[in-house]
LUMMIFI-864861 format. One record per residue: x, y, z of N, C-alpha, C, CB in turn; residue number from 1. Coordinates in steps of 0.2 Angstrom, whole numbers, plus 2048, in hexadecimal, padded with zeros to 3 digits. Atoms other than C-alpha are relative to their C-alpha. Glycine has a CB too. Layout:
+------+------+------+-------+-------+-------+------+------+------+-------+-------+-------+-----+
! n_xx ! n_yy ! n_zz ! ca_xx ! ca_yy ! ca_zz ! c_xx ! c_yy ! c_zz ! cb_xx ! cb_yy ! cb_zz ! num !
+------+------+------+-------+-------+-------+------+------+------+-------+-------+-------+-----+
!    X !    Y !    Z !     X !     Y !     Z !    X !    Y !    Z !     X !     Y !     Z ! NUM !
...
+------+------+------+-------+-------+-------+------+------+------+-------+-------+-------+-----+
END
This chain:
+------+------+------+-------+-------+-------+------+------+------+-------+-------+-------+-----+
! n_xx ! n_yy ! n_zz ! ca_xx ! ca_yy ! ca_zz ! c_xx ! c_yy ! c_zz ! cb_xx ! cb_yy ! cb_zz ! num !
+------+------+------+-------+-------+-------+------+------+------+-------+-------+-------+-----+
!  806 !  802 !  801 !   873 !   8BF !   8BE !  800 !  7FB !  7FA !   7FB !   806 !   7FE !   1 !
!  800 !  805 !  805 !   86F !   8B0 !   8B3 !  7FA !  801 !  7FC !   800 !   7F8 !   804 !   2 !
!  805 !  7FF !  806 !   865 !   8B1 !   8A3 !  7FC !  7FA !  800 !   803 !   802 !   7F9 !   3 !
!  805 !  805 !  802 !   856 !   8A6 !   8A0 !  801 !  7FC !  7F9 !   7F8 !   802 !   801 !   4 !
!  7FE !  803 !  807 !   85B !   8A3 !   88E !  805 !  7FB !  800 !   801 !   805 !   7FC !   5 !
!  7FB !  805 !  800 !   86A !   899 !   891 !  7FE !  7FA !  803 !   807 !   803 !   803 !   6 !
!  803 !  806 !  7FC !   861 !   88D !   89D !  7FB !  7FD !  7FB !   7FC !   802 !   807 !   7 !
!  805 !  803 !  804 !   853 !   88B !   890 !  804 !  7FC !  7FA !   7FC !   806 !   7FD !   8 !
!  7FD !  803 !  806 !   860 !   888 !   882 !  803 !  7F9 !  803 !   805 !   804 !   7FD !   9 !
!  7FC !  806 !  7FD !   86A !   87B !   88E !  7FA !  7FB !  800 !   803 !   801 !   808 !  10 !
!  806 !  805 !  7FE !   859 !   873 !   892 !  7FE !  7FC !  7F9 !   7FA !   804 !   802 !  11 !
!  802 !  803 !  807 !   855 !   870 !   87F !  805 !  7FC !  7FE !   7FF !   805 !   7FB !  12 !
!  7FA !  804 !  802 !   866 !   86A !   87C !  800 !  7FA !  804 !   807 !   804 !   801 !  13 !
!  800 !  806 !  7FC !   865 !   85E !   88A !  7FB !  7FB !  7FE !   800 !   802 !   807 !  14 !
!  806 !  804 !  803 !   854 !   858 !   884 !  802 !  7FD !  7FA !   7FA !   804 !   7FF !  15 !
!  7FE !  803 !  807 !   85B !   855 !   872 !  805 !  7FB !  801 !   803 !   806 !   7FB !  16 !
!  7FA !  805 !  7FF !   86A !   84C !   879 !  7FD !  7F9 !  803 !   806 !   803 !   805 !  17 !
!  803 !  806 !  7FD !   85F !   841 !   884 !  7FB !  7FC !  7FB !   7FB !   803 !   806 !  18 !
!  804 !  803 !  805 !   852 !   83E !   876 !  804 !  7FC !  7FB !   7FD !   805 !   7FC !  19 !
!  7FC !  803 !  805 !   860 !   839 !   86A !  803 !  7FA !  803 !   805 !   804 !   7FE !  20 !
!  7FD !  807 !  7FD !   868 !   82D !   877 !  7FA !  7FB !  800 !   802 !   802 !   807 !  21 !
!  806 !  806 !  7FF !   857 !   824 !   87A !  7FF !  7FE !  7F9 !   7FA !   803 !   803 !  22 !
!  801 !  802 !  807 !   854 !   824 !   867 !  805 !  7FB !  7FE !   7FF !   806 !   7FB !  23 !
!  7FB !  805 !  802 !   864 !   81C !   864 !  800 !  7FA !  804 !   807 !   804 !   800 !  24 !
!  800 !  806 !  7FC !   863 !   810 !   872 !  7FA !  7FB !  7FD !   7FE !   802 !   808 !  25 !
!  806 !  804 !  802 !   852 !   80A !   86C !  801 !  7FD !  7F9 !   7F9 !   805 !   7FF !  26 !
!  7FE !  802 !  806 !   858 !   809 !   85A !  806 !  7FA !  800 !   802 !   805 !   7FB !  27 !
!  7FB !  805 !  7FF !   867 !   7FF !   85F !  7FE !  7FA !  802 !   806 !   802 !   804 !  28 !
!  803 !  806 !  7FE !   85C !   7F2 !   868 !  7FC !  7FD !  7FA !   7FC !   802 !   805 !  29 !
!  803 !  802 !  805 !   852 !   7F1 !   859 !  804 !  7FD !  7FA !   7FC !   805 !   7FD !  30 !
!  7FC !  803 !  806 !   860 !   7ED !   84D !  804 !  7FA !  803 !   806 !   805 !   7FE !  31 !
!  7FC !  806 !  7FD !   867 !   7DF !   858 !  7FE !  7FA !  7FC !   7FE !   7FF !   807 !  32 !
!  802 !  806 !  803 !   85D !   7D2 !   84E !  803 !  800 !  7F9 !   7F8 !   7FF !   7FF !  33 !
!  7FD !  801 !  807 !   866 !   7D6 !   83D !  807 !  7FD !  801 !   800 !   808 !   7FD !  34 !
!  7F9 !  803 !  800 !   877 !   7D1 !   843 !  801 !  7FA !  804 !   805 !   805 !   803 !  35 !
!  800 !  806 !  7FD !   872 !   7C3 !   84D !  805 !  800 !  806 !   802 !   7FB !   7FB !  36 !
!  7FB !  800 !  7FA !   87B !   7C8 !   85D !  7FE !  805 !  804 !   807 !   801 !   7FE !  37 !
!  802 !  7FB !  7FB !   87C !   7D6 !   868 !  7FE !  807 !  7FE !   806 !   801 !   805 !  38 !
!  803 !  7FA !  803 !   877 !   7E4 !   85C !  806 !  805 !  800 !   7FA !   803 !   804 !  39 !
!  7FB !  7FB !  800 !   888 !   7EC !   85E !  805 !  800 !  7FA !   805 !   7FE !   805 !  40 !
!  7FC !  801 !  806 !   88E !   7E8 !   84C !  801 !  808 !  7FD !   7FE !   7FB !   7FB !  41 !
!  7FE !  7FA !  803 !   896 !   7F7 !   843 !  7FB !  803 !  7FB !   806 !   800 !   7FD !  42 !
!  804 !  7FF !  805 !   889 !   7F7 !   835 !  7FA !  804 !  803 !   7FE !   7FA !   7FC !  43 !
!  806 !  7FD !  7FE !   87A !   7FC !   840 !  801 !  807 !  803 !   7FC !   7FB !   806 !  44 !
!  7FF !  7FA !  7FD !   882 !   80B !   848 !  7FE !  807 !  7FC !   807 !   800 !   802 !  45 !
!  802 !  7FB !  804 !   881 !   817 !   839 !  7F8 !  801 !  7FF !   803 !   7FF !   7FA !  46 !
!  807 !  800 !  801 !   86F !   812 !   836 !  7FC !  803 !  806 !   7FE !   7F9 !   7FE !  47 !
!  802 !  7FD !  7FA !   86B !   817 !   848 !  801 !  807 !  800 !   802 !   7FC !   806 !  48 !
!  7FE !  7F8 !  800 !   873 !   828 !   846 !  7FC !  803 !  7FB !   807 !   801 !   7FF !  49 !
!  804 !  7FC !  805 !   86B !   82C !   836 !  7F8 !  800 !  802 !   802 !   7FC !   7F9 !  50 !
!  807 !  7FF !  7FD !   85A !   827 !   83D !  7FE !  805 !  805 !   7FE !   7F9 !   802 !  51 !
!  801 !  7FC !  7FB !   85C !   831 !   84C !  800 !  807 !  7FE !   805 !   7FF !   806 !  52 !
!  800 !  7FA !  803 !   861 !   840 !   842 !  7F9 !  801 !  7FC !   806 !   801 !   7FB !  53 !
!  807 !  7FF !  803 !   851 !   83E !   837 !  7FB !  800 !  804 !   7FE !   7FA !   7FB !  54 !
!  805 !  800 !  7FC !   847 !   83C !   846 !  7FF !  807 !  803 !   801 !   7FB !   805 !  55 !
!  800 !  7F9 !  7FD !   84C !   84E !   84C !  7FD !  805 !  7FB !   808 !   802 !   801 !  56 !
!  803 !  7FB !  805 !   843 !   856 !   83C !  7F9 !  801 !  803 !   800 !   7FD !   7F9 !  57 !
!  807 !  7FE !  7FD !   833 !   85F !   841 !  7FA !  7FD !  7FC !   7FF !   807 !   7FF !  58 !
!  806 !  804 !  804 !   829 !   856 !   833 !  800 !  7F9 !  801 !   800 !   801 !   7F8 !  59 !
!  800 !  807 !  7FF !   823 !   845 !   837 !  801 !  7FD !  7F9 !   7F8 !   7FE !   803 !  60 !
!  7FE !  803 !  806 !   828 !   838 !   82A !  7F9 !  7FD !  7FE !   805 !   7FA !   801 !  61 !
!  807 !  802 !  802 !   819 !   833 !   81F !  800 !  7F8 !  7FF !   7FF !   802 !   7F9 !  62 !
!  802 !  807 !  801 !   811 !   821 !   81E !  7FF !  7FF !  7F9 !   7FB !   7FF !   805 !  63 !
!  802 !  801 !  807 !   811 !   819 !   80D !  7F9 !  7FF !  7FF !   804 !   7FA !   7FE !  64 !
!  808 !  800 !  801 !   7FF !   81A !   806 !  7FF !  7F8 !  7FE !   7FE !   805 !   7FA !  65 !
!  802 !  806 !  801 !   801 !   808 !   801 !  7FE !  7FC !  806 !   804 !   7FD !   7FC !  66 !
!  801 !  804 !  7FA !   800 !   802 !   813 !  7F9 !  801 !  802 !   805 !   802 !   805 !  67 !
!  807 !  7FF !  7FF !   7EE !   7FE !   816 !  7FF !  800 !  808 !   7FC !   7FC !   7FD !  68 !
!  801 !  800 !  7F9 !   7E7 !   802 !   828 !  7FB !  7FB !  802 !   7FE !   808 !   802 !  69 !
!  805 !  805 !  7FF !   7D9 !   7F6 !   827 !  801 !  7FA !  7FB !   7F7 !   803 !   800 !  70 !
!  7FF !  806 !  804 !   7D8 !   7E4 !   820 !  7FA !  800 !  7FB !   800 !   7FA !   805 !  71 !
!  805 !  801 !  805 !   7CF !   7E1 !   810 !  7FB !  7FB !  802 !   802 !   7FF !   7F9 !  72 !
!  806 !  804 !  7FE !   7BE !   7D8 !   811 !  801 !  7F9 !  7FB !   7F8 !   804 !   7FE !  73 !
!  7FE !  805 !  804 !   7C4 !   7CD !   802 !  806 !  802 !  7FC !   7F9 !   7FE !   7FB !  74 !
!  7FA !  7FF !  804 !   7D4 !   7CA !   7F8 !  800 !  7FC !  7FA !   805 !   7FE !   805 !  75 !
!  800 !  804 !  806 !   7D6 !   7C5 !   7E6 !  807 !  801 !  7FD !   7FB !   803 !   7FB !  76 !
!  7FA !  800 !  803 !   7E6 !   7C0 !   7DF !  800 !  801 !  7F9 !   804 !   7F9 !   801 !  77 !
!  800 !  7FF !  807 !   7EB !   7C7 !   7CE !  806 !  7FD !  7FD !   800 !   808 !   7FF !  78 !
!  7FB !  803 !  803 !   7F5 !   7BC !   7C3 !  804 !  7FB !  805 !   805 !   805 !   7FD !  79 !
!  7FC !  804 !  7FC !   7FA !   7AF !   7D0 !  804 !  7FB !  7FC !   7FB !   7FC !   804 !  80 !
!  7FC !  804 !  803 !   809 !   7A5 !   7CB !  801 !  802 !  7F9 !   7FD !   7F9 !   800 !  81 !
!  7FE !  7FD !  807 !   80B !   7AF !   7BB !  7FA !  7FE !  7FB !   806 !   7FE !   7FE !  82 !
!  805 !  802 !  804 !   7FA !   7A9 !   7B5 !  7FC !  806 !  7FD !   7FB !   7FD !   804 !  83 !
!  805 !  7FB !  802 !   7EC !   7B3 !   7AB !  7F9 !  7FF !  803 !   800 !   7FF !   7F9 !  84 !
!  806 !  801 !  7FD !   7DF !   7B2 !   7B8 !  800 !  804 !  807 !   7FF !   7F9 !   802 !  85 !
!  802 !  7FD !  7F9 !   7D7 !   7BA !   7C8 !  7FF !  7FA !  804 !   7FB !   805 !   7FF !  86 !
!  801 !  806 !  7FB !   7D7 !   7AE !   7D7 !  7FD !  803 !  807 !   806 !   7FC !   801 !  87 !
!  805 !  804 !  804 !   7C9 !   7AC !   7DC !  7FD !  804 !  7FA !   7F9 !   7FD !   804 !  88 !
!  803 !  7FC !  806 !   7C0 !   7B0 !   7CB !  7FA !  803 !  802 !   800 !   7FB !   7FA !  89 !
!  807 !  7FE !  7FD !   7AF !   7B2 !   7D4 !  801 !  801 !  807 !   7FA !   7FB !   7FE !  90 !
!  7FF !  7FE !  7F9 !   7AE !   7BB !   7E4 !  7F9 !  803 !  802 !   806 !   805 !   801 !  91 !
!  807 !  7FD !  7FD !   79E !   7C0 !   7EF !  803 !  804 !  806 !   7FB !   7FA !   801 !  92 !
!  7FF !  7FC !  7FA !   79F !   7CE !   7FB !  7FA !  804 !  802 !   806 !   805 !   7FF !  93 !
!  805 !  7FC !  7FD !   794 !   7DA !   805 !  801 !  807 !  7FD !   7FF !   800 !   807 !  94 !
!  800 !  7F9 !  802 !   78F !   7EB !   800 !  804 !  804 !  805 !   7F9 !   803 !   800 !  95 !
!  7FB !  7FC !  7FC !   79D !   7F7 !   807 !  806 !  7FD !  801 !   7FC !   802 !   806 !  96 !
!  7FA !  803 !  7FE !   7AA !   7EA !   808 !  806 !  802 !  7FB !   7FF !   7F8 !   7FF !  97 !
!  7FA !  7FE !  803 !   7BC !   7ED !   802 !  804 !  7FA !  7FD !   804 !   804 !   804 !  98 !
!  7FC !  806 !  803 !   7C5 !   7E1 !   7F5 !  807 !  803 !  7FF !   7FC !   7FD !   7FA !  99 !
!  7F9 !  7FF !  802 !   7D8 !   7E1 !   7F4 !  802 !  7FC !  7FB !   804 !   800 !   807 ! 100 !
!  7FD !  804 !  806 !   7DF !   7DC !   7E3 !  808 !  800 !  802 !   7FF !   802 !   7F9 ! 101 !
!  7F9 !  801 !  7FE !   7F0 !   7D5 !   7E7 !  804 !  7FE !  7F9 !   802 !   7FA !   806 ! 102 !
!  7FC !  801 !  807 !   7FC !   7D5 !   7D7 !  806 !  7FB !  801 !   802 !   806 !   7FD ! 103 !
!  7FC !  805 !  7FE !   805 !   7C4 !   7D9 !  805 !  7FF !  7FA !   7FD !   7FA !   801 ! 104 !
!  7FB !  7FF !  805 !   80D !   7C7 !   7C8 !  7FF !  806 !  7FC !   800 !   7FA !   7FB ! 105 !
!  801 !  7FA !  803 !   810 !   7D6 !   7BE !  7FD !  800 !  7F9 !   807 !   803 !   800 ! 106 !
!  803 !  7FF !  807 !   809 !   7DC !   7AD !  7F9 !  7FF !  7FF !   803 !   7FB !   7FC ! 107 !
!  807 !  800 !  800 !   7F7 !   7DC !   7B2 !  7FD !  806 !  803 !   7FE !   7FA !   805 ! 108 !
!  804 !  7FB !  7FC !   7EA !   7E8 !   7B8 !  7F9 !  7FD !  801 !   7FF !   807 !   7FB ! 109 !
!  807 !  802 !  7FE !   7D8 !   7E8 !   7BF !  7FC !  805 !  7FD !   7FF !   7FF !   808 ! 110 !
!  804 !  7FB !  803 !   7CB !   7F1 !   7B5 !  7F9 !  7FE !  800 !   802 !   802 !   7FA ! 111 !
!  807 !  800 !  800 !   7B9 !   7F4 !   7B9 !  7FD !  806 !  7FD !   7FD !   7FF !   807 ! 112 !
!  802 !  7F9 !  804 !   7B7 !   802 !   7AC !  7FD !  7FD !  7FA !   806 !   805 !   7FF ! 113 !
!  803 !  802 !  807 !   7AB !   7FF !   79E !  803 !  801 !  7FA !   7FA !   803 !   800 ! 114 !
!  7FC !  7FE !  806 !   7B6 !   808 !   792 !  806 !  7FC !  7FF !   802 !   808 !   800 ! 115 !
!  7FA !  804 !  800 !   7C4 !   7FC !   795 !  800 !  7FA !  7FC !   802 !   7FF !   806 ! 116 !
!  801 !  807 !  803 !   7BD !   7EC !   78E !  7F9 !  7FF !  800 !   805 !   7FB !   804 ! 117 !
!  807 !  801 !  801 !   7AC !   7E6 !   787 !  7FD !  7FB !  805 !   7FF !   7FE !   7FA ! 118 !
!  802 !  805 !  7FB !   7AC !   7D8 !   795 !  7FE !  804 !  807 !   805 !   7FB !   801 ! 119 !
!  800 !  7FD !  7FA !   7AC !   7E5 !   7A3 !  7F8 !  802 !  801 !   804 !   807 !   800 ! 120 !
!  807 !  7FD !  7FE !   79A !   7E8 !   7AB !  7FF !  802 !  807 !   7FB !   7FA !   7FE ! 121 !
!  802 !  7FD !  7F9 !   794 !   7F1 !   7BA !  7F9 !  800 !  802 !   803 !   807 !   801 ! 122 !
!  808 !  7FF !  7FF !   783 !   7F2 !   7C3 !  7FF !  808 !  7FF !   7FF !   7FE !   808 ! 123 !
!  802 !  7F9 !  801 !   77A !   802 !   7C0 !  801 !  804 !  806 !   7F9 !   800 !   7FE ! 124 !
!  7FE !  7FB !  7FA !   780 !   810 !   7CA !  807 !  7FF !  803 !   7FB !   800 !   805 ! 125 !
!  7FA !  802 !  7FD !   791 !   808 !   7CE !  805 !  804 !  7FC !   801 !   7F8 !   7FF ! 126 !
!  7FA !  7FC !  803 !   7A1 !   813 !   7CB !  805 !  7FB !  7FD !   803 !   804 !   806 ! 127 !
!  7FB !  805 !  803 !   7AE !   80B !   7C0 !  806 !  800 !  805 !   802 !   803 !   7F9 ! 128 !
!  7FA !  800 !  7FC !   7BE !   806 !   7C8 !  806 !  7FC !  7FC !   7FF !   7FB !   806 ! 129 !
!  7FA !  803 !  803 !   7D0 !   801 !   7C3 !  806 !  801 !  804 !   800 !   803 !   7F9 ! 130 !
!  7FA !  800 !  7FD !   7E1 !   7FE !   7C9 !  805 !  805 !  7FE !   803 !   7FA !   800 ! 131 !
!  7FC !  7FB !  803 !   7E7 !   80C !   7BF !  7FC !  807 !  800 !   802 !   7FE !   7F8 ! 132 !
!  804 !  7F9 !  800 !   7E2 !   81F !   7BD !  7FB !  800 !  7FB !   805 !   805 !   800 ! 133 !
!  806 !  7FF !  805 !   7D1 !   821 !   7B6 !  7FC !  807 !  801 !   7FA !   7FA !   800 ! 134 !
!  803 !  7FA !  7FE !   7CE !   833 !   7BC !  800 !  805 !  7FA !   804 !   802 !   806 ! 135 !
!  800 !  7FB !  806 !   7D2 !   83C !   7AB !  7FC !  7FE !  7FA !   807 !   802 !   7FE ! 136 !
!  803 !  802 !  807 !   7CC !   83C !   799 !  804 !  7FB !  7FC !   7FE !   807 !   7FC ! 137 !
!  7FB !  804 !  803 !   7DC !   834 !   793 !  802 !  7FA !  804 !   806 !   805 !   7FD ! 138 !
!  7FE !  806 !  7FC !   7DB !   823 !   79C !  804 !  7FB !  7FC !   7F9 !   7FD !   802 ! 139 !
!  7FC !  805 !  803 !   7E8 !   816 !   798 !  7FE !  7FA !  803 !   808 !   802 !   802 ! 140 !
!  803 !  807 !  7FE !   7DF !   805 !   79A !  805 !  7FB !  800 !   7FA !   7FF !   7FD ! 141 !
!  7FB !  805 !  800 !   7EF !   7FC !   797 !  805 !  802 !  805 !   803 !   7FE !   7F8 ! 142 !
!  7FB !  7FF !  7FB !   7F8 !   803 !   7A6 !  800 !  7FA !  805 !   7FE !   806 !   805 ! 143 !
!  7FF !  806 !  7FD !   7FF !   7F4 !   7AF !  803 !  801 !  807 !   805 !   7FC !   7FD ! 144 !
!  7FE !  800 !  7F8 !   803 !   7F0 !   7C2 !  806 !  7FB !  800 !   7FA !   7FE !   805 ! 145 !
!  7FB !  803 !  7FF !   813 !   7E9 !   7C8 !  7FF !  7FA !  805 !   806 !   804 !   802 ! 146 !
!  801 !  805 !  7FB !   814 !   7D8 !   7D2 !  802 !  803 !  807 !   805 !   7FA !   7FE ! 147 !
!  800 !  7FE !  7FA !   812 !   7DC !   7E4 !  7FC !  805 !  802 !   807 !   801 !   802 ! 148 !
!  804 !  7FA !  7FF !   807 !   7EB !   7E3 !  7F9 !  7FD !  802 !   801 !   804 !   7FA ! 149 !
!  807 !  802 !  7FE !   7F5 !   7EB !   7E9 !  7FC !  806 !  7FE !   7FF !   7FF !   808 ! 150 !
!  805 !  7FA !  802 !   7E5 !   7F5 !   7E4 !  7FA !  7FE !  804 !   7FF !   800 !   7F8 ! 151 !
!  806 !  801 !  7FC !   7D6 !   7F7 !   7EF !  7FA !  804 !  7FE !   801 !   801 !   807 ! 152 !
!  806 !  7FD !  802 !   7C4 !   7FB !   7EB !  7FA !  7FE !  805 !   7FF !   7FF !   7F9 ! 153 !
!  805 !  801 !  7FC !   7B5 !   7FD !   7F6 !  7FA !  800 !  7FC !   7FF !   805 !   806 ! 154 !
!  806 !  800 !  804 !   7A5 !   7F7 !   7EE !  7FA !  802 !  803 !   7FF !   7F9 !   7FD ! 155 !
!  806 !  7FC !  7FC !   796 !   802 !   7F3 !  7F9 !  7FE !  7FD !   800 !   807 !   7FF ! 156 !
!  807 !  802 !  803 !   789 !   7FC !   7E6 !  7FF !  7F9 !  7FF !   800 !   803 !   7F9 ! 157 !
!  801 !  807 !  801 !   781 !   7EB !   7E6 !  7FF !  7FE !  7F9 !   7FA !   7FE !   804 ! 158 !
!  802 !  803 !  806 !   780 !   7E0 !   7D7 !  807 !  7FC !  7FD !   7FF !   806 !   7FB ! 159 !
!  7FB !  805 !  804 !   78B !   7D6 !   7CA !  806 !  805 !  7FD !   7FD !   7FB !   7FB ! 160 !
!  7FB !  7FD !  803 !   79C !   7DD !   7C5 !  804 !  7FB !  7FC !   804 !   804 !   805 ! 161 !
!  7FA !  804 !  804 !   7A8 !   7D6 !   7B7 !  805 !  804 !  7FF !   7FD !   7FD !   7F9 ! 162 !
!  7FA !  7FC !  801 !   7B9 !   7DD !   7B7 !  805 !  7FB !  7FC !   803 !   803 !   807 ! 163 !
!  7FC !  804 !  803 !   7C8 !   7D8 !   7AD !  807 !  803 !  801 !   7FF !   801 !   7F9 ! 164 !
!  7F9 !  7FD !  801 !   7DB !   7DA !   7AA !  800 !  802 !  7F9 !   806 !   7FA !   802 ! 165 !
!  801 !  7FE !  807 !   7DA !   7E4 !   79A !  805 !  7FC !  7FB !   802 !   808 !   800 ! 166 !
!  7FC !  803 !  806 !   7E9 !   7DD !   791 !  7FF !  7F9 !  7FF !   807 !   802 !   801 ! 167 !
!  801 !  807 !  800 !   7E4 !   7CB !   795 !  7F9 !  7FE !  800 !   804 !   7FD !   806 ! 168 !
!  807 !  801 !  800 !   7D1 !   7CC !   794 !  7FE !  7FB !  7FB !   7FC !   806 !   800 ! 169 !
!  801 !  804 !  806 !   7D1 !   7C3 !   783 !  803 !  7F9 !  802 !   804 !   803 !   7FA ! 170 !
!  7FD !  807 !  7FE !   7DB !   7B5 !   78C !  7FC !  7FD !  805 !   807 !   800 !   802 ! 171 !
!  805 !  802 !  7FB !   7CD !   7B3 !   799 !  802 !  803 !  807 !   801 !   7F9 !   800 ! 172 !
!  7FF !  7FD !  7F9 !   7D4 !   7BE !   7A7 !  7FB !  805 !  802 !   807 !   804 !   801 ! 173 !
!  806 !  7FC !  7FE !   7C3 !   7C3 !   7AD !  7FE !  7FD !  806 !   7FB !   7FF !   7FA ! 174 !
!  802 !  802 !  7F9 !   7BC !   7C3 !   7BF !  7F8 !  803 !  801 !   805 !   804 !   805 ! 175 !
!  807 !  7FE !  7FE !   7AA !   7C4 !   7C6 !  800 !  801 !  807 !   7FC !   7FB !   7FE ! 176 !
!  801 !  7FE !  7F9 !   7A5 !   7CD !   7D6 !  7F9 !  801 !  801 !   804 !   806 !   801 ! 177 !
!  807 !  7FF !  7FE !   794 !   7CC !   7DE !  800 !  804 !  807 !   7FC !   7F9 !   800 ! 178 !
!  800 !  7FC !  7FA !   790 !   7DA !   7EB !  7F9 !  7FF !  802 !   802 !   808 !   7FE ! 179 !
!  807 !  801 !  7FD !   781 !   7D5 !   7F6 !  7FE !  806 !  804 !   800 !   7FA !   804 ! 180 !
+------+------+------+-------+-------+-------+------+------+------+-------+-------+-------+-----+
END
């Protein structure tokens, strides 16, 4: 008499072998562009094996939080070309639009928090915003962002906003936003 357990075990094993083979074949095809040839260079094989092993884990791999799922309604460059400015300096958007601030150079921040600088102003009822953590009592308004990072904020309250780069506000790094 044949037990069902060995068949089930063999069936799982066969599935795992088939899945690994398909995953390796798919990954080998994807890596063909790196070597500029047939994809059979020795450097791509360990990566394919490591990836297939990682795929066998029961937990899905996480998606980085910095990868947005939707496009922003407006984009503002922070420190383009190493300058001390926002580009554009004046932006108009609609209520509920999302603005993405793209840090083209490091050493800057975006602050729409009235406690950060005297030039910051918000419409009545608008929530403060900043590219750094403003959730606690001990807020570091001089926290800076690195080049290549982004910060997004959705503007729900209509009116005029004035925001700054805190360390460079005295040098004129101030932006205006109108939400209609």
